[in-house]
C-alpha positions as CSV (number, residue, x, y, z in Angstrom):
1,M,14.8,-24.9,21.1
2,P,12.5,-23.5,23.7
3,A,14.4,-22.4,27.3
4,F,11.5,-24.5,29.2
5,H,10.9,-27.9,26.6
6,P,8.2,-30.2,28.3
7,Q,7.9,-34.0,27.7
8,P,4.1,-35.3,27.1
9,Q,4.6,-36.9,30.9
10,N,5.6,-33.6,32.5
11,L,2.0,-31.8,31.2
12,P,-0.8,-31.5,34.5
13,A,-3.9,-33.5,34.1
14,E,-5.4,-30.7,35.6
15,F,-5.0,-27.0,36.1
16,P,-6.7,-23.5,36.2
17,V,-8.3,-21.8,33.1
18,F,-8.1,-17.7,32.7
19,P,-11.4,-17.3,30.7
20,L,-11.0,-13.5,28.6
21,P,-12.6,-12.9,25.5
22,G,-10.4,-11.8,22.7
23,A,-7.3,-13.3,23.9
24,L,-5.3,-15.9,22.3
25,L,-2.3,-18.1,23.6
26,L,-0.8,-20.2,20.8
27,P,2.2,-22.4,21.4
28,R,5.3,-20.9,22.0
29,G,3.8,-17.3,21.6
30,R,3.9,-15.3,24.5
31,L,1.0,-13.6,26.4
32,P,1.5,-10.3,28.9
33,L,-0.9,-10.5,31.1
34,N,-2.5,-7.6,33.6
35,I,-3.5,-9.3,37.0
36,F,-5.6,-7.5,39.2
37,E,-9.1,-9.3,40.1
38,P,-8.7,-11.4,43.7
39,R,-9.8,-14.8,42.0
40,Y,-6.6,-14.4,39.5
41,L,-4.1,-13.2,41.7
42,A,-5.3,-16.5,43.8
43,M,-4.8,-18.3,41.2
44,I,-1.4,-16.6,39.9
45,E,0.1,-17.4,43.8
46,D,-1.1,-20.6,43.5
47,S,0.5,-21.4,40.2
48,L,3.6,-20.3,41.4
49,T,3.9,-22.9,44.3
50,M,3.2,-25.8,41.5
51,P,4.2,-26.1,37.7
52,R,3.6,-22.4,36.9
53,M,1.2,-23.5,34.2
54,F,-2.2,-22.3,33.8
55,A,-4.4,-22.2,30.3
56,M,-5.9,-19.2,28.1
57,I,-9.4,-20.1,27.0
58,Q,-12.3,-17.5,25.8
59,P,-15.1,-17.7,26.6
60,D,-18.0,-19.4,23.7
61,P,-20.9,-16.6,23.7
62,N,-22.8,-19.8,21.8
63,A,-22.6,-22.3,25.2
64,P,-25.2,-22.3,27.9
65,D,-23.8,-20.8,31.3
66,G,-22.9,-23.2,33.6
67,A,-22.5,-23.6,37.9
68,T,-18.7,-21.8,37.6
69,G,-19.7,-19.4,35.1
70,P,-20.3,-18.6,31.4
71,G,-19.8,-21.2,29.1
72,L,-16.2,-22.2,27.1
73,Y,-14.9,-23.1,24.1
74,R,-13.9,-26.9,23.9
75,V,-9.6,-25.6,22.7
76,G,-8.1,-23.9,24.8
77,C,-3.8,-23.4,25.5
78,L,-1.6,-24.5,28.4
79,G,1.1,-21.7,28.9
80,R,3.9,-21.7,31.9
81,L,4.3,-18.3,33.4
82,S,7.8,-17.3,32.6
83,S,8.2,-14.0,34.0
84,F,6.2,-12.1,37.0
85,S,6.6,-8.9,38.6
86,E,4.2,-7.3,41.7
87,T,3.5,-3.6,41.8
88,D,3.0,-1.4,44.7
89,D,-0.7,-1.5,44.2
90,G,-0.4,-5.3,44.3
91,R,-1.1,-6.2,40.8
92,F,0.7,-9.1,39.4
93,L,2.8,-7.9,35.8
94,I,3.1,-12.0,34.1
95,T,4.1,-12.8,30.4
96,L,2.7,-16.9,30.1
97,T,4.5,-18.7,27.4
98,G,2.3,-21.0,25.1
99,L,3.0,-24.7,25.4
100,I,0.4,-27.2,24.1
101,R,-3.5,-27.0,23.1
102,F,-5.7,-29.4,24.2
103,N,-9.5,-30.1,24.8
104,V,-11.6,-29.5,27.6
105,A,-12.3,-33.2,29.1
106,E,-14.1,-32.0,31.9
107,E,-14.5,-29.2,33.7
108,L,-13.6,-29.2,37.6
109,A,-14.8,-27.6,41.0
110,M,-13.7,-24.4,41.6
111,Q,-10.7,-23.9,43.7
112,R,-10.5,-19.6,45.6
113,G,-12.5,-18.4,43.0
114,Y,-11.2,-19.4,39.7
115,R,-12.2,-22.2,37.2
116,R,-9.7,-25.3,36.2
117,V,-10.2,-28.3,34.2
118,R,-9.2,-31.7,32.9
119,G,-7.7,-30.9,29.8
120,D,-6.6,-33.6,26.8
121,F,-3.4,-32.7,25.4
122,S,-3.4,-36.0,22.8
123,P,-4.3,-34.5,19.8
124,Y,-2.0,-31.4,19.9
125,L,1.3,-32.7,21.1
126,D,2.9,-31.9,17.5
127,D,2.6,-28.9,19.5
128,L,5.7,-29.6,21.9
129,D,8.0,-30.0,18.6
130,P,10.3,-27.3,18.6
131,M,11.2,-27.3,15.1
132,P,9.2,-24.8,13.1
133,Q,7.1,-26.0,10.8
134,P,6.3,-24.7,6.6
135,M,4.1,-21.5,6.8
136,G,2.2,-22.2,3.7
137,V,1.9,-19.0,2.7
138,E,4.4,-16.9,0.4
139,R,5.4,-14.6,3.2
140,E,5.6,-11.8,0.9
141,V,2.0,-12.0,0.3
142,L,1.5,-12.0,4.1
143,L,3.4,-8.9,4.2
144,T,1.7,-7.2,1.7
145,A,-2.0,-8.4,3.3
146,L,-0.6,-6.7,6.4
147,R,0.4,-3.7,5.4
148,G,-3.1,-3.2,3.5
149,Y,-4.9,-4.1,7.0
150,F,-2.6,-1.5,9.2
151,T,-3.3,1.3,6.8
152,H,-6.9,0.5,6.1
153,R,-7.3,0.6,9.9
154,K,-4.3,3.4,10.4
155,F,-2.3,1.1,12.8
156,A,1.3,2.2,12.9
157,A,4.0,-0.7,13.1
158,N,7.9,-1.3,13.0
159,W,8.4,-2.7,10.6
160,D,12.1,-3.7,10.8
161,A,11.3,-5.8,13.5
162,V,8.2,-7.5,11.5
163,R,10.6,-7.9,9.0
164,R,13.4,-9.6,11.0
165,M,10.6,-12.2,12.6
166,P,10.8,-15.6,11.4
167,D,8.0,-16.9,9.9
168,E,6.5,-19.2,12.8
169,A,6.7,-16.1,15.3
170,L,5.4,-13.7,12.8
171,V,2.1,-16.1,12.2
172,S,1.7,-16.7,16.3
173,T,2.5,-12.8,17.1
174,L,-0.1,-11.2,14.2
175,S,-2.5,-13.7,15.1
176,M,-2.5,-13.2,19.0
177,I,-2.0,-8.8,18.8
178,C,-4.8,-8.8,16.2
179,P,-7.4,-7.3,17.1
180,F,-9.9,-9.6,15.3
181,E,-13.5,-11.3,16.8
182,P,-13.3,-13.8,19.5
183,A,-14.3,-16.5,17.1
184,E,-11.6,-15.5,14.5
185,K,-9.3,-16.0,17.1
186,Q,-10.6,-19.2,18.1
187,A,-10.3,-20.4,14.5
188,L,-6.7,-18.9,14.5
189,L,-6.4,-21.9,17.9
190,E,-7.8,-24.4,16.4
191,G,-6.5,-24.9,13.5
192,P,-4.5,-28.1,12.9
193,T,-1.0,-27.2,11.2
194,E,1.0,-23.8,11.2
195,A,0.1,-23.7,7.3
196,D,-3.9,-23.7,8.8
197,R,-3.2,-20.9,10.4
198,A,-1.4,-19.0,8.4
199,A,-3.6,-19.5,5.8
200,T,-6.6,-18.3,8.4
201,L,-4.8,-15.7,9.1
202,L,-4.1,-14.0,5.5
203,A,-7.3,-14.8,4.6
204,L,-8.5,-12.6,8.3
205,L,-6.0,-9.4,7.2
206,Q,-7.2,-9.4,3.7
207,M,-11.6,-9.4,4.6
208,G,-10.3,-6.6,7.9
209,A,-8.6,-4.1,5.0
210,A,-11.9,-4.6,2.9
211,E,-14.2,-3.5,6.0
212,P,-15.7,-0.1,5.1
213,D,-16.0,0.7,8.6
214,L,-12.7,2.1,10.1
215,P,-12.5,1.5,13.6
216,S,-10.2,4.3,15.7
217,G,-6.6,4.4,14.9
218,R,-4.2,3.4,17.5
219,P,-0.6,2.1,17.3
220,V,0.2,-1.4,17.0
221,S,4.5,-2.4,18.0
């Protein structure tokens, strides 16, 4: 069981959101962030005096802009600030650990320049269950697709570390670090179950390995 395991009644009704295209946080996933914009520095400062929770959410390119900024997807993931350090030049280096997904019930007035929402966690309470769920796809099939994806895109990987990862951590980590498009990241987030997410991940890896145009290679660890 994770060191911090909230119950539904401990979840905040209202919380800050960090809209960031392509940034995916999943329950029990760990997302490192380099915070430097003044409004998000303020958000971290405020989060440290509260339950240390804020959410990641992606802007939705198909949603109209609102009074507070770009339209947002309706599903995000609440996280807890699980590590924190401050640099000499005033940045915050943090790790956000995913807790539970939510639907945006209402966007609230901004606070110190950052956006806030009221969230509905009720469709996603199973995210709080610490017991691993079945992956739903054969592990070797997923690893074979991953090797093809990394080879095609000229990425490097620590395969010993990959093989040692439990199924749930493997799916979450790959979903979060692979350079999928924002809409594809959103599909991974919104998968109803771990098995659905693993099936979507497998399909994205297989499609990515078949793409004709290769991006510049970069290491992935």
